[in-house]
C-alpha positions in Angstrom: 0.2 0.0 0.0 1.6 3.5 -0.8 1.6 6.1 1.6 -0.6 8.3 -0.3 -3.3 5.8 0.0 -3.5 6.1 3.7 -5.3 8.8 6.1 -4.5 8.8 9.7 -7.0 9.6 12.3 -6.1 11.5 15.4 -5.8 8.2 17.4 -2.8 7.3 15.7 -0.9 10.6 16.3 -1.9 10.2 19.8 -0.4 6.6 19.9 3.1 8.3 19.6 2.3 9.7 23.3 1.3 6.2 24.5 2.8 4.6 27.6 2.6 1.3 25.7 6.0 1.4 24.2 5.0 -1.1 21.4 1.9 0.9 20.5 4.1 4.0 20.5 6.7 2.2 18.5 4.1 0.9 15.9 2.7 4.3 15.4 6.0 6.0 14.9 6.7 3.1 12.2 3.2 3.8 10.6 3.5 7.6 10.4 7.2 7.4 9.2 5.8 5.8 6.1 3.9 8.8 5.2 0.3 9.2 4.3 -2.5 12.1 4.6 -3.5 13.8 7.6 -6.4 16.7 7.8 -6.0 20.1 9.5 -8.9 18.8 12.0 -6.7 15.9 13.0 -4.1 18.2 13.9 -6.2 20.4 15.9 -7.6 17.4 17.5 -4.4 16.1 18.7 -3.7 19.6 19.8 -6.6 19.9 21.6 -6.1 16.4 23.3 -2.4 16.9 24.2 -2.6 20.2 25.8 -6.1 19.6 27.4 -5.8 15.9 28.7 -2.2 15.7 28.6 -0.7 18.9 29.8 1.8 19.5 27.0 2.7 23.2 26.2 2.1 24.5 22.7 5.5 24.2 21.9 5.6 20.6 22.7 2.8 19.8 20.6 4.3 21.7 17.6 7.7 19.8 18.5 5.6 16.6 18.2 3.6 17.6 15.0 6.7 19.3 13.1 7.8 15.5 11.7 4.5 14.3 11.2 3.7 17.3 8.9 7.2 16.9 7.2 6.1 13.2 6.1 2.4 13.3 5.7 0.5 15.7 3.2 -1.7 18.0 5.2 -5.1 18.6 3.7 -7.6 21.5 4.5 -11.2 21.3 5.8 -13.3 22.7 3.0 -17.3 23.7 2.7 -16.8 20.5 0.3 -15.4 18.6 3.3 -18.3 19.8 5.6 -20.9 19.1 3.1 -19.9 15.7 2.4 -19.3 15.0 6.0 -22.6 16.1 7.2 -24.0 13.7 4.5 -21.9 10.7 5.8 -22.8 11.6 9.3 -26.9 11.4 8.4 -26.4 8.5 6.3 -24.4 6.3 8.3 -25.2 7.7 11.9 -21.6 8.8 12.7 -20.5 11.5 14.8 -19.7 14.7 13.1 -16.2 14.6 13.8 -15.5 11.0 12.6 -17.6 12.0 9.5 -15.4 14.8 8.8 -12.2 12.9 9.1 -14.0 10.2 6.6 -15.0 12.9 4.1 -11.4 14.4 4.2 -9.9 10.9 3.5 -12.4 10.6 0.5 -11.6 13.8 -0.9 -7.8 13.4 -0.6 -8.6 10.0 -2.6 -7.2 7.9 0.2 -8.2 4.2 -0.1 -7.3 3.3 3.7 -8.5 5.1 6.9 -5.9 4.0 9.8 -8.3 4.6 12.8 -9.8 2.7 16.1 -13.0 4.5 15.7 -14.5 2.2 12.7 -14.7 -1.6 12.1 -12.2 -3.1 10.1 -13.0 -3.1 6.5 -15.7 -0.9 6.7 -16.5 1.1 3.7 -17.3 4.5 2.8 -17.9 6.2 -0.3 -18.7 9.6 -1.4 -22.2 10.4 -2.5 
């Protein structure tokens, strides 16, 4: 699978900070291969890292810098929101999960790496 086919959800980035060394190492290995993330994913990571993990903004930037260097970062647009709302409605998803899926679909990623969906679950743009 090429890196361009993989879209990473926030939880993959957060695993880098896990106390479980094998989980952190696996996240680092997967992310090192590159892929795609959205600005939403970066913002969710920053929110959790500062609010729940007590990291400073400087520390968040330090963690995100190498991720941003190896991953393509896509914006959240009106098209993303429209598609995300449709996906949320159609599949009874949370708005945040639906926006991540929409961003992955718009980036033409074939795989969403996340813990929030069932393995093998398929979503298509309407």
